[in-house]
ZADO-1210 file (C-alpha; in nm, 4 decimals, padded with zeros to 6 digits):
<atoms>
<atom x="-00.6609" y="-01.5108" z="-00.5290" code="UNK" pos="1"/>
<atom x="-00.3430" y="-01.3682" z="-00.4036" code="UNK" pos="2"/>
<atom x="-00.0074" y="-01.3543" z="-00.5676" code="UNK" pos="3"/>
<atom x="00.3234" y="-01.4820" z="-00.3830" code="UNK" pos="4"/>
<atom x="00.5711" y="-01.2266" z="-00.4989" code="UNK" pos="5"/>
<atom x="00.8285" y="-01.3934" z="-00.2828" code="UNK" pos="6"/>
<atom x="00.8373" y="-01.6209" z="-00.0138" code="UNK" pos="7"/>
<atom x="00.6620" y="-01.4700" z="00.2849" code="UNK" pos="8"/>
<atom x="00.5524" y="-01.1826" z="00.0426" code="UNK" pos="9"/>
<atom x="00.1935" y="-01.1790" z="-00.0752" code="UNK" pos="10"/>
<atom x="-00.0103" y="-00.8925" z="-00.2509" code="UNK" pos="11"/>
<atom x="-00.3733" y="-00.9460" z="-00.4066" code="UNK" pos="12"/>
<atom x="-00.6271" y="-00.7194" z="-00.5342" code="UNK" pos="13"/>
<atom x="-01.0249" y="-00.6876" z="-00.4615" code="UNK" pos="14"/>
<atom x="-01.2696" y="-00.4482" z="-00.6387" code="UNK" pos="15"/>
<atom x="-01.3237" y="-00.1709" z="-00.3836" code="UNK" pos="16"/>
<atom x="-01.6830" y="-00.1514" z="-00.2434" code="UNK" pos="17"/>
<atom x="-01.7059" y="00.2086" z="-00.2785" code="UNK" pos="18"/>
<atom x="-01.5688" y="00.2920" z="-00.6617" code="UNK" pos="19"/>
<atom x="-01.7245" y="00.5288" z="-00.8855" code="UNK" pos="20"/>
<atom x="-01.6213" y="00.5886" z="-01.2425" code="UNK" pos="21"/>
<atom x="-01.4713" y="00.9123" z="-01.3057" code="UNK" pos="22"/>
<atom x="-01.4838" y="01.1076" z="-01.6231" code="UNK" pos="23"/>
<atom x="-01.1311" y="01.3176" z="-01.5032" code="UNK" pos="24"/>
<atom x="-00.7734" y="01.1052" z="-01.5479" code="UNK" pos="25"/>
<atom x="-00.6655" y="01.3859" z="-01.2288" code="UNK" pos="26"/>
<atom x="-00.9874" y="01.3993" z="-01.0437" code="UNK" pos="27"/>
<atom x="-01.0000" y="01.2957" z="-00.6468" code="UNK" pos="28"/>
<atom x="-01.2303" y="00.9747" z="-00.7302" code="UNK" pos="29"/>
<atom x="-01.0506" y="00.8569" z="-00.9979" code="UNK" pos="30"/>
<atom x="-00.8179" y="00.5007" z="-00.9404" code="UNK" pos="31"/>
<atom x="-00.8915" y="00.1434" z="-01.0693" code="UNK" pos="32"/>
<atom x="-01.1476" y="-00.0213" z="-00.8888" code="UNK" pos="33"/>
<atom x="-00.9241" y="-00.3132" z="-00.8209" code="UNK" pos="34"/>
<atom x="-00.6943" y="-00.1978" z="-00.5027" code="UNK" pos="35"/>
<atom x="-00.4179" y="-00.3578" z="-00.3854" code="UNK" pos="36"/>
<atom x="-00.3247" y="-00.5244" z="-00.0408" code="UNK" pos="37"/>
<atom x="-00.0210" y="-00.7121" z="00.1132" code="UNK" pos="38"/>
<atom x="00.0343" y="-00.9774" z="00.3456" code="UNK" pos="39"/>
<atom x="00.3637" y="-00.9829" z="00.4988" code="UNK" pos="40"/>
<atom x="00.4159" y="-01.3436" z="00.7028" code="UNK" pos="41"/>
<atom x="00.7135" y="-01.4794" z="00.9261" code="UNK" pos="42"/>
<atom x="00.7468" y="-01.7443" z="01.1492" code="UNK" pos="43"/>
<atom x="00.6172" y="-01.5347" z="01.4381" code="UNK" pos="44"/>
<atom x="00.3792" y="-01.3027" z="01.2459" code="UNK" pos="45"/>
<atom x="00.1352" y="-01.2465" z="00.9884" code="UNK" pos="46"/>
<atom x="00.1045" y="-00.8644" z="00.8764" code="UNK" pos="47"/>
<atom x="-00.1486" y="-00.7304" z="00.6685" code="UNK" pos="48"/>
<atom x="-00.1268" y="-00.4414" z="00.5449" code="UNK" pos="49"/>
<atom x="-00.4364" y="-00.2187" z="00.3909" code="UNK" pos="50"/>
<atom x="-00.6155" y="-00.5353" z="00.3223" code="UNK" pos="51"/>
<atom x="-00.9732" y="-00.5552" z="00.1637" code="UNK" pos="52"/>
<atom x="-01.1410" y="-00.8939" z="00.2174" code="UNK" pos="53"/>
<atom x="-01.3066" y="-00.9855" z="-00.1185" code="UNK" pos="54"/>
<atom x="-01.6817" y="-01.0133" z="-00.0846" code="UNK" pos="55"/>
<atom x="-01.8672" y="-01.3709" z="-00.0952" code="UNK" pos="56"/>
<atom x="-01.5177" y="-01.5264" z="-00.0899" code="UNK" pos="57"/>
<atom x="-01.5075" y="-01.8231" z="00.1589" code="UNK" pos="58"/>
<atom x="-01.1504" y="-01.9381" z="-00.0660" code="UNK" pos="59"/>
<atom x="-00.9974" y="-01.6073" z="00.0867" code="UNK" pos="60"/>
<atom x="-01.0522" y="-01.6198" z="00.4237" code="UNK" pos="61"/>
<atom x="-00.9357" y="-02.0219" z="00.4011" code="UNK" pos="62"/>
<atom x="-00.6040" y="-01.8894" z="00.2567" code="UNK" pos="63"/>
<atom x="-00.5587" y="-01.6151" z="00.5139" code="UNK" pos="64"/>
<atom x="-00.6424" y="-01.8390" z="00.7667" code="UNK" pos="65"/>
<atom x="-00.4058" y="-02.0998" z="00.6927" code="UNK" pos="66"/>
<atom x="-00.1053" y="-01.8253" z="00.6325" code="UNK" pos="67"/>
<atom x="-00.2071" y="-01.6803" z="01.0068" code="UNK" pos="68"/>
<atom x="-00.1983" y="-01.9792" z="01.1843" code="UNK" pos="69"/>
<atom x="00.0098" y="-01.9727" z="01.5148" code="UNK" pos="70"/>
<atom x="00.1021" y="-01.6277" z="01.4217" code="UNK" pos="71"/>
<atom x="00.0721" y="-01.3079" z="01.5418" code="UNK" pos="72"/>
<atom x="-00.1414" y="-01.0754" z="01.3441" code="UNK" pos="73"/>
<atom x="-00.1181" y="-00.7207" z="01.2596" code="UNK" pos="74"/>
<atom x="-00.3184" y="-00.4938" z="01.0614" code="UNK" pos="75"/>
<atom x="-00.1553" y="-00.1534" z="00.9707" code="UNK" pos="76"/>
<atom x="-00.2847" y="00.1377" z="00.7339" code="UNK" pos="77"/>
<atom x="-00.1004" y="00.3493" z="00.5079" code="UNK" pos="78"/>
<atom x="-00.3876" y="00.6512" z="00.5286" code="UNK" pos="79"/>
<atom x="-00.7093" y="00.6824" z="00.6546" code="UNK" pos="80"/>
<atom x="-00.8537" y="00.6387" z="00.3579" code="UNK" pos="81"/>
<atom x="-00.7460" y="00.2564" z="00.2958" code="UNK" pos="82"/>
<atom x="-00.9038" y="00.1133" z="00.6563" code="UNK" pos="83"/>
<atom x="-01.1353" y="-00.0990" z="00.3764" code="UNK" pos="84"/>
<atom x="-01.1791" y="-00.4299" z="00.6160" code="UNK" pos="85"/>
<atom x="-00.9462" y="-00.3306" z="00.8847" code="UNK" pos="86"/>
<atom x="-01.2197" y="-00.4171" z="01.1243" code="UNK" pos="87"/>
<atom x="-01.3100" y="-00.7372" z="00.9636" code="UNK" pos="88"/>
<atom x="-00.9350" y="-00.8384" z="01.0008" code="UNK" pos="89"/>
<atom x="-00.8360" y="-00.6888" z="01.3676" code="UNK" pos="90"/>
<atom x="-01.2061" y="-00.9042" z="01.4988" code="UNK" pos="91"/>
<atom x="-01.1110" y="-01.2402" z="01.3253" code="UNK" pos="92"/>
<atom x="-00.7497" y="-01.2580" z="01.3962" code="UNK" pos="93"/>
<atom x="-00.7544" y="-01.0613" z="01.7601" code="UNK" pos="94"/>
<atom x="-00.4742" y="-00.8649" z="01.5905" code="UNK" pos="95"/>
<atom x="-00.3305" y="-00.5305" z="01.6522" code="UNK" pos="96"/>
<atom x="-00.2618" y="-00.2034" z="01.4928" code="UNK" pos="97"/>
<atom x="00.0971" y="-00.1994" z="01.5908" code="UNK" pos="98"/>
<atom x="00.4108" y="-00.2107" z="01.3998" code="UNK" pos="99"/>
<atom x="00.5434" y="-00.5696" z="01.4014" code="UNK" pos="100"/>
<atom x="00.9039" y="-00.6756" z="01.3596" code="UNK" pos="101"/>
<atom x="01.0549" y="-00.6479" z="01.0008" code="UNK" pos="102"/>
<atom x="00.8250" y="-00.3502" z="00.9363" code="UNK" pos="103"/>
<atom x="00.9129" y="00.0341" z="00.9606" code="UNK" pos="104"/>
<atom x="00.6782" y="00.2919" z="00.9050" code="UNK" pos="105"/>
<atom x="00.7920" y="00.5466" z="00.7203" code="UNK" pos="106"/>
<atom x="00.5718" y="00.8686" z="00.8415" code="UNK" pos="107"/>
<atom x="00.4862" y="01.1619" z="00.5658" code="UNK" pos="108"/>
<atom x="00.2930" y="01.3487" z="00.8429" code="UNK" pos="109"/>
<atom x="00.1854" y="01.6613" z="00.6422" code="UNK" pos="110"/>
<atom x="00.0494" y="01.4102" z="00.3946" code="UNK" pos="111"/>
<atom x="-00.1474" y="01.2095" z="00.6530" code="UNK" pos="112"/>
<atom x="00.0707" y="00.9113" z="00.5279" code="UNK" pos="113"/>
<atom x="00.2824" y="00.6084" z="00.6778" code="UNK" pos="114"/>
<atom x="00.4836" y="00.4029" z="00.3873" code="UNK" pos="115"/>
<atom x="00.5306" y="00.0619" z="00.5733" code="UNK" pos="116"/>
<atom x="00.9011" y="-00.0684" z="00.4201" code="UNK" pos="117"/>
<atom x="00.9475" y="-00.4376" z="00.4538" code="UNK" pos="118"/>
<atom x="01.3156" y="-00.4885" z="00.5232" code="UNK" pos="119"/>
<atom x="01.3862" y="-00.8346" z="00.4559" code="UNK" pos="120"/>
<atom x="01.1997" y="-00.8222" z="00.0624" code="UNK" pos="121"/>
<atom x="01.3121" y="-00.4691" z="00.0416" code="UNK" pos="122"/>
<atom x="00.9736" y="-00.4057" z="-00.0726" code="UNK" pos="123"/>
<atom x="00.7942" y="-00.0718" z="-00.0246" code="UNK" pos="124"/>
<atom x="00.4395" y="-00.0355" z="00.0335" code="UNK" pos="125"/>
<atom x="00.2777" y="00.3144" z="-00.0099" code="UNK" pos="126"/>
<atom x="-00.0819" y="00.4361" z="00.0330" code="UNK" pos="127"/>
<atom x="-00.1861" y="00.7277" z="-00.2328" code="UNK" pos="128"/>
<atom x="00.1030" y="00.8857" z="-00.2347" code="UNK" pos="129"/>
<atom x="00.2779" y="00.6219" z="-00.5203" code="UNK" pos="130"/>
<atom x="00.0661" y="00.4748" z="-00.7966" code="UNK" pos="131"/>
<atom x="00.1003" y="00.3498" z="-01.1709" code="UNK" pos="132"/>
<atom x="00.0037" y="00.5887" z="-01.3677" code="UNK" pos="133"/>
<atom x="-00.2157" y="00.5489" z="-01.7166" code="UNK" pos="134"/>
<atom x="00.0937" y="00.4207" z="-01.8880" code="UNK" pos="135"/>
<atom x="00.1762" y="00.1874" z="-01.6334" code="UNK" pos="136"/>
<atom x="00.4697" y="00.4238" z="-01.4894" code="UNK" pos="137"/>
<atom x="00.5013" y="00.4414" z="-01.0926" code="UNK" pos="138"/>
<atom x="00.4407" y="00.7973" z="-01.0546" code="UNK" pos="139"/>
<atom x="00.3389" y="01.0471" z="-00.7565" code="UNK" pos="140"/>
<atom x="-00.0450" y="01.0985" z="-00.6721" code="UNK" pos="141"/>
<atom x="-00.2386" y="01.4125" z="-00.8573" code="UNK" pos="142"/>
<atom x="-00.2450" y="01.7641" z="-00.6870" code="UNK" pos="143"/>
<atom x="-00.6461" y="01.7082" z="-00.6576" code="UNK" pos="144"/>
<atom x="-00.5601" y="01.4018" z="-00.3820" code="UNK" pos="145"/>
<atom x="-00.3377" y="01.6395" z="-00.1768" code="UNK" pos="146"/>
<atom x="-00.6051" y="01.8738" z="-00.2169" code="UNK" pos="147"/>
<atom x="-00.8349" y="01.6360" z="-00.0188" code="UNK" pos="148"/>
<atom x="-00.6010" y="01.6936" z="00.2743" code="UNK" pos="149"/>
<atom x="-00.4601" y="02.0423" z="00.2720" code="UNK" pos="150"/>
<atom x="-00.5288" y="02.2607" z="-00.0273" code="UNK" pos="151"/>
<atom x="-00.1939" y="02.4259" z="00.0909" code="UNK" pos="152"/>
<atom x="00.0124" y="02.0805" z="00.0204" code="UNK" pos="153"/>
<atom x="00.2311" y="02.0560" z="-00.3221" code="UNK" pos="154"/>
<atom x="00.3469" y="01.8379" z="-00.5718" code="UNK" pos="155"/>
<atom x="00.6745" y="01.9189" z="-00.4749" code="UNK" pos="156"/>
<atom x="00.6405" y="01.9585" z="-00.1293" code="UNK" pos="157"/>
<atom x="00.5490" y="01.5797" z="-00.1489" code="UNK" pos="158"/>
<atom x="00.8467" y="01.4617" z="-00.3512" code="UNK" pos="159"/>
<atom x="01.1162" y="01.6341" z="-00.1423" code="UNK" pos="160"/>
<atom x="00.9519" y="01.4244" z="00.1543" code="UNK" pos="161"/>
<atom x="00.9352" y="01.1439" z="00.0016" code="UNK" pos="162"/>
<atom x="01.3270" y="01.1571" z="-00.1287" code="UNK" pos="163"/>
<atom x="01.4206" y="01.2265" z="00.2437" code="UNK" pos="164"/>
<atom x="01.1556" y="00.9487" z="00.3911" code="UNK" pos="165"/>
<atom x="01.3044" y="00.7169" z="00.1139" code="UNK" pos="166"/>
<atom x="01.7026" y="00.8252" z="00.1519" code="UNK" pos="167"/>
<atom x="01.9554" y="00.5233" z="00.1822" code="UNK" pos="168"/>
<atom x="01.6819" y="00.2947" z="00.1247" code="UNK" pos="169"/>
<atom x="01.7814" y="-00.0115" z="-00.1051" code="UNK" pos="170"/>
<atom x="01.4095" y="-00.0283" z="-00.3025" code="UNK" pos="171"/>
<atom x="01.3224" y="-00.3566" z="-00.5132" code="UNK" pos="172"/>
<atom x="00.9849" y="-00.3747" z="-00.4965" code="UNK" pos="173"/>
<atom x="00.6891" y="-00.0789" z="-00.4828" code="UNK" pos="174"/>
<atom x="00.3940" y="-00.2210" z="-00.3753" code="UNK" pos="175"/>
<atom x="00.1667" y="00.0151" z="-00.4390" code="UNK" pos="176"/>
<atom x="-00.2285" y="00.0296" z="-00.4146" code="UNK" pos="177"/>
<atom x="-00.3799" y="00.1831" z="-00.7108" code="UNK" pos="178"/>
<atom x="-00.2299" y="-00.0027" z="-01.0489" code="UNK" pos="179"/>
<atom x="00.0487" y="-00.2581" z="-01.1074" code="UNK" pos="180"/>
<atom x="00.3241" y="-00.3039" z="-00.8865" code="UNK" pos="181"/>
<atom x="00.6921" y="-00.2785" z="-00.9476" code="UNK" pos="182"/>
<atom x="00.8362" y="-00.6355" z="-00.9303" code="UNK" pos="183"/>
<atom x="01.1935" y="-00.5388" z="-01.0074" code="UNK" pos="184"/>
<atom x="01.4204" y="-00.2388" z="-00.9960" code="UNK" pos="185"/>
<atom x="01.1923" y="00.0075" z="-00.7760" code="UNK" pos="186"/>
<atom x="01.4882" y="00.2141" z="-00.7204" code="UNK" pos="187"/>
<atom x="01.4830" y="00.3346" z="-01.0779" code="UNK" pos="188"/>
<atom x="01.1170" y="00.3498" z="-01.0751" code="UNK" pos="189"/>
<atom x="01.1403" y="00.5884" z="-00.7780" code="UNK" pos="190"/>
<atom x="01.3767" y="00.7764" z="-00.9160" code="UNK" pos="191"/>
<atom x="01.1568" y="00.8243" z="-01.2184" code="UNK" pos="192"/>
<atom x="00.8764" y="00.9176" z="-01.0240" code="UNK" pos="193"/>
<atom x="01.0264" y="01.1665" z="-00.8272" code="UNK" pos="194"/>
<atom x="01.2024" y="01.3685" z="-01.1173" code="UNK" pos="195"/>
<atom x="01.1214" y="01.6994" z="-01.1146" code="UNK" pos="196"/>
<atom x="00.8410" y="01.7360" z="-01.4617" code="UNK" pos="197"/>
</atoms>
């Protein structure tokens, strides 16, 4: 079930149905089977980011239905690979894919990713560009993940794009999709992730 990180902010994880084990840590298919999803709730809106509904789990839908009741619902994605259960959420709640108040999209155009910034909670929700590494520390994705988008993209270019997009943000939480989230001192974790190797 979902973990309430702060009032109005939840994160849950679910096993991705397309997951396959990988022998190489740097392979494009090398990511944990459990992927993270976010729900941000205000008095007027409920915003799902990269949602994946756990299979055969009516208690999950009871929880989600209760939090969406009487609210406008948006379903946002960070990257097209994270469509996941998007269609199911859109149909169930008559939701839109437009950004709701309180959520600011941060576009990394060449990398085909939109990080979502939830200002109220100082929470950054990345897609695939920022992940938790094998040691649990925040890091940028492997080069092989960028190669799947465009072989001309580089990790140095990604670092520069992230530094530009995140400049001036006072980040406390980094709610990654792959691996464990950063729940305190996100700015320091980001600084470490974006440091040149």
